[in-house]
C-alpha positions as CSV (number, residue, x, y, z in Angstrom):
1,M,-141.8,-23.2,267.3
2,K,-139.3,-20.9,264.8
3,Q,-139.6,-18.3,267.1
4,I,-138.5,-20.3,270.0
5,L,-135.4,-22.0,267.6
6,L,-134.4,-18.6,266.9
7,L,-134.3,-17.7,270.4
8,V,-132.2,-20.7,271.3
9,L,-129.9,-19.7,268.3
10,A,-129.5,-16.4,269.8
11,L,-128.9,-17.4,273.1
12,M,-126.0,-20.0,271.7
13,F,-123.9,-17.3,269.8
14,G,-124.4,-14.9,272.5
15,N,-122.7,-17.3,274.9
16,L,-120.3,-18.4,272.1
17,L,-119.1,-14.5,271.8
18,K,-119.0,-14.1,275.5
19,A,-117.0,-17.1,275.3
20,Q,-114.8,-15.6,273.1
21,E,-114.4,-12.3,274.8
22,N,-113.6,-13.9,278.0
23,N,-110.7,-15.8,276.4
24,E,-109.2,-12.9,274.8
25,H,-109.4,-10.8,278.3
26,L,-107.7,-14.2,279.7
27,K,-105.0,-13.7,276.8
28,E,-104.1,-10.1,277.2
29,Q,-103.7,-10.7,281.6
30,L,-100.9,-13.5,280.2
31,P,-96.9,-12.5,279.6
32,D,-95.4,-12.5,276.1
33,T,-95.3,-16.4,275.4
34,S,-93.3,-15.9,273.2
35,L,-90.4,-15.3,275.7
36,F,-91.1,-18.8,276.8
37,E,-89.7,-22.2,275.2
38,A,-93.0,-24.9,275.5
39,H,-91.9,-28.2,276.3
40,C,-94.0,-31.6,277.1
41,H,-92.9,-34.2,279.9
42,I,-94.4,-37.3,279.4
43,E,-94.0,-40.8,281.9
44,G,-95.9,-43.6,281.4
45,N,-99.8,-42.2,281.1
46,D,-98.9,-39.0,282.6
47,T,-98.5,-35.8,280.3
48,L,-97.0,-32.7,281.9
49,L,-97.1,-29.2,279.6
50,Y,-94.5,-26.7,281.1
51,R,-92.5,-23.5,279.8
52,L,-89.3,-22.4,280.3
53,Y,-87.8,-19.0,280.8
54,R,-83.8,-18.1,280.2
55,S,-83.6,-14.4,281.8
56,M,-81.5,-12.0,280.1
57,K,-79.1,-11.8,282.4
58,A,-78.5,-15.7,281.8
59,D,-77.4,-14.8,278.1
60,T,-74.2,-14.0,279.5
61,K,-73.7,-17.0,281.2
62,T,-72.3,-20.5,280.0
63,E,-72.1,-22.1,283.1
64,A,-75.4,-24.4,285.1
65,L,-77.8,-21.7,286.0
66,P,-80.1,-21.2,289.1
67,L,-83.7,-23.0,288.7
68,V,-86.9,-21.1,289.9
69,I,-89.9,-23.7,289.9
70,F,-93.2,-21.6,289.8
71,L,-96.6,-23.6,290.6
72,H,-99.5,-22.0,290.0
73,G,-103.5,-22.5,291.8
74,A,-106.2,-24.1,291.1
75,G,-107.6,-21.4,288.2
76,E,-104.8,-22.0,286.0
77,R,-105.3,-25.5,285.5
78,G,-105.6,-26.8,281.7
79,N,-103.8,-28.0,278.9
80,D,-103.1,-24.9,276.7
81,N,-99.6,-24.4,278.2
82,C,-100.4,-20.7,278.8
83,M,-102.7,-20.3,281.5
84,Q,-100.3,-20.9,284.2
85,L,-98.2,-17.9,283.3
86,K,-100.8,-15.6,284.6
87,H,-99.9,-14.8,287.7
88,C,-96.6,-13.4,289.5
89,V,-94.7,-14.7,286.2
90,K,-94.6,-11.3,285.4
91,F,-92.6,-10.2,288.6
92,F,-89.9,-12.5,287.2
93,L,-89.8,-10.9,283.9
94,D,-89.3,-7.2,285.4
95,D,-86.1,-5.9,284.1
96,T,-84.9,-5.4,287.6
97,V,-85.2,-8.8,287.9
98,T,-84.4,-10.4,284.4
99,G,-81.5,-8.2,283.6
100,R,-79.6,-8.4,287.8
101,Y,-80.0,-12.2,288.1
102,P,-78.8,-15.4,285.7
103,F,-81.7,-17.8,285.9
104,L,-84.1,-19.9,284.4
105,L,-88.0,-20.0,285.4
106,M,-89.9,-23.3,284.9
107,V,-93.4,-22.9,284.9
108,P,-95.6,-26.1,284.2
109,Q,-99.1,-26.7,284.3
110,C,-101.4,-29.0,286.0
111,P,-104.0,-30.7,284.2
112,T,-108.1,-30.3,284.7
113,D,-109.1,-31.7,288.0
114,R,-105.6,-32.6,289.0
115,R,-103.7,-31.5,291.9
116,W,-100.3,-30.9,293.2
117,V,-101.3,-32.4,296.4
118,N,-104.6,-34.1,296.9
119,T,-106.0,-32.8,299.9
120,D,-109.1,-30.6,300.7
121,W,-107.8,-27.4,300.7
122,S,-110.2,-25.8,303.3
123,L,-109.6,-28.4,306.0
124,P,-107.4,-26.9,309.2
125,G,-104.7,-29.1,308.7
126,H,-103.6,-32.7,306.3
127,R,-101.5,-35.7,306.6
128,M,-98.7,-36.3,303.7
129,E,-99.5,-39.0,301.7
130,R,-97.7,-41.7,301.2
131,E,-96.8,-40.9,297.4
132,P,-96.5,-37.8,295.7
133,T,-99.2,-36.8,292.8
134,A,-97.8,-38.0,288.9
135,E,-98.2,-33.9,288.6
136,L,-95.5,-33.4,291.5
137,R,-93.5,-36.4,290.5
138,G,-93.6,-34.8,286.9
139,V,-91.8,-31.6,287.9
140,M,-89.4,-33.5,290.3
141,A,-88.6,-35.7,286.9
142,M,-88.0,-32.4,285.0
143,L,-86.0,-31.0,287.4
144,D,-84.0,-33.8,287.7
145,S,-83.8,-34.0,283.7
146,L,-82.2,-30.2,283.6
147,V,-79.8,-31.0,286.4
148,D,-78.6,-33.9,284.9
149,G,-77.9,-32.2,281.4
150,G,-75.9,-29.4,283.0
151,A,-78.1,-26.7,282.3
152,V,-79.0,-26.2,286.2
153,D,-77.0,-25.7,289.2
154,A,-78.0,-27.9,291.9
155,T,-76.8,-26.1,294.7
156,R,-79.4,-23.5,294.0
157,V,-82.6,-24.6,292.8
158,Y,-85.9,-22.4,294.4
159,I,-89.7,-23.5,294.1
160,C,-92.3,-21.2,295.0
161,G,-96.0,-21.4,294.7
162,I,-99.6,-20.0,295.4
163,S,-102.8,-21.7,296.5
164,M,-102.8,-24.9,295.5
165,G,-99.5,-24.4,294.0
166,G,-98.6,-23.1,297.8
167,F,-99.5,-26.6,299.2
168,G,-97.3,-28.3,296.0
169,T,-94.6,-26.4,297.5
170,W,-94.8,-27.1,301.1
171,D,-94.9,-31.1,299.4
172,A,-91.9,-31.0,297.4
173,L,-89.9,-29.4,300.3
174,Q,-91.5,-32.3,302.3
175,R,-90.6,-35.2,300.3
176,W,-87.3,-33.5,298.5
177,P,-85.2,-31.3,301.0
178,E,-82.3,-32.0,300.0
179,K,-83.6,-30.6,296.5
180,F,-84.1,-27.2,297.3
181,A,-81.8,-23.7,298.6
182,A,-85.1,-21.8,299.1
183,A,-88.8,-21.8,298.9
184,I,-91.7,-19.1,298.7
185,P,-95.0,-20.9,299.8
186,I,-98.1,-18.4,299.2
187,C,-101.7,-19.1,300.7
188,G,-100.9,-22.7,301.1
189,G,-100.3,-25.2,303.5
190,G,-98.3,-28.6,304.3
191,D,-97.7,-31.1,307.2
192,P,-96.2,-29.9,310.4
193,A,-95.0,-33.7,311.1
194,Y,-92.3,-32.8,308.7
195,A,-90.5,-29.9,309.8
196,D,-87.6,-31.4,310.9
197,A,-86.7,-32.0,306.8
198,M,-87.2,-28.7,306.7
199,K,-85.3,-27.0,309.3
200,D,-82.5,-25.9,306.9
201,I,-84.2,-24.4,303.8
202,P,-84.8,-20.9,304.1
203,V,-88.7,-20.6,303.8
204,Y,-91.0,-17.0,303.2
205,I,-93.9,-17.3,304.1
206,F,-97.1,-15.4,303.2
207,H,-101.0,-14.9,303.9
208,G,-103.6,-12.9,303.8
209,L,-105.3,-12.8,307.2
210,R,-108.7,-12.7,305.7
211,D,-108.6,-15.7,303.2
212,G,-112.0,-17.8,303.3
213,I,-110.5,-20.3,301.1
214,V,-107.3,-21.9,302.6
215,M,-106.9,-21.0,306.6
216,P,-104.1,-18.3,307.3
217,S,-103.8,-20.6,310.3
218,R,-102.0,-23.6,307.7
219,S,-99.5,-20.6,307.3
220,I,-98.8,-20.0,310.4
221,Q,-98.7,-23.4,311.7
222,M,-95.8,-24.4,309.6
223,Y,-93.8,-21.6,310.5
224,D,-94.6,-22.4,313.8
225,A,-93.4,-26.0,313.3
226,L,-90.2,-24.7,311.6
227,R,-89.2,-22.4,313.9
228,E,-89.7,-25.2,316.4
229,A,-87.7,-27.5,314.4
230,G,-84.7,-25.0,314.4
231,N,-85.3,-23.3,311.4
232,E,-83.9,-19.5,311.8
233,E,-84.5,-18.6,308.4
234,A,-88.2,-19.1,308.2
235,V,-90.1,-15.7,307.8
236,L,-93.5,-15.2,308.0
237,V,-95.4,-12.2,306.5
238,T,-99.4,-11.9,307.2
239,Y,-101.6,-9.1,305.7
240,P,-104.6,-8.2,308.0
241,E,-106.8,-6.7,305.4
242,L,-106.1,-9.3,302.6
243,E,-107.9,-12.2,301.8
244,H,-106.6,-15.0,299.2
245,G,-105.3,-13.3,296.7
246,C,-102.5,-12.2,298.2
247,W,-99.4,-13.2,295.9
248,D,-98.9,-9.9,294.0
249,E,-98.6,-8.0,297.4
250,A,-96.0,-10.9,298.6
251,F,-93.8,-10.8,295.3
252,S,-93.8,-7.3,295.6
253,T,-92.0,-7.5,299.0
254,Q,-88.8,-5.6,298.9
255,G,-85.7,-7.3,298.6
256,L,-87.3,-10.6,297.9
257,F,-85.6,-11.5,295.0
258,G,-82.4,-10.5,296.2
259,W,-83.6,-12.8,299.2
260,L,-84.2,-16.0,296.8
261,F,-80.7,-15.7,294.7
262,G,-78.7,-15.2,297.5
263,K,-79.5,-18.5,298.9
264,R,-77.5,-21.8,298.1
265,K,-77.5,-25.1,299.8
């Protein structure tokens, strides 16, 4: 009996050490969190944590700034207000970007077991629900607060997202097209029925053709719908050899940040 107890304790201790090692490994993948202000938006019973970054170029500016909203994927959900910085945010922190463009970057964190959009990501299509999720509504409330406070230029608000955040990006564009100057949805999907509402928004779309999590057709159908609606500034890039995680390749696209920050409503 004593041997069994010792074995159980050893396994528990080993699992604890493994979890700690995994957490340390994840932290090593994150950018320097001290560069970001930590904030919390509370609305009723819903709480949304987020980080706010101010570019180096923005330090010389006193007027309202462009704002980029980045929506993370499913794997970065939680309540630590850190893990949402894991993917793609590093590209915005590069000296060639932060030293050239004045902007604010807002990175909210979706709580565990919640979604930016309530839909099954594996489906070949979905219809937009009548109401947005509390999480996406919270993102928009934070945006409105920054605009109303004079910190953000309402004519230069951009939204981008990966995977679950790609769905969130499309959903935000469909519901509030008047708020965005440009968007970058990566391996996500939207409702083509609302393409007409987005016909004046420049959209740079990315998807890996070997994606086994979100069908590549989701991005292709949105691009086709936008073009049919008369959107001449919709761009689609597909990667024949890449799977779901194509976002590093997407954000490495030459001229992408110049394209983004060059857009204005």
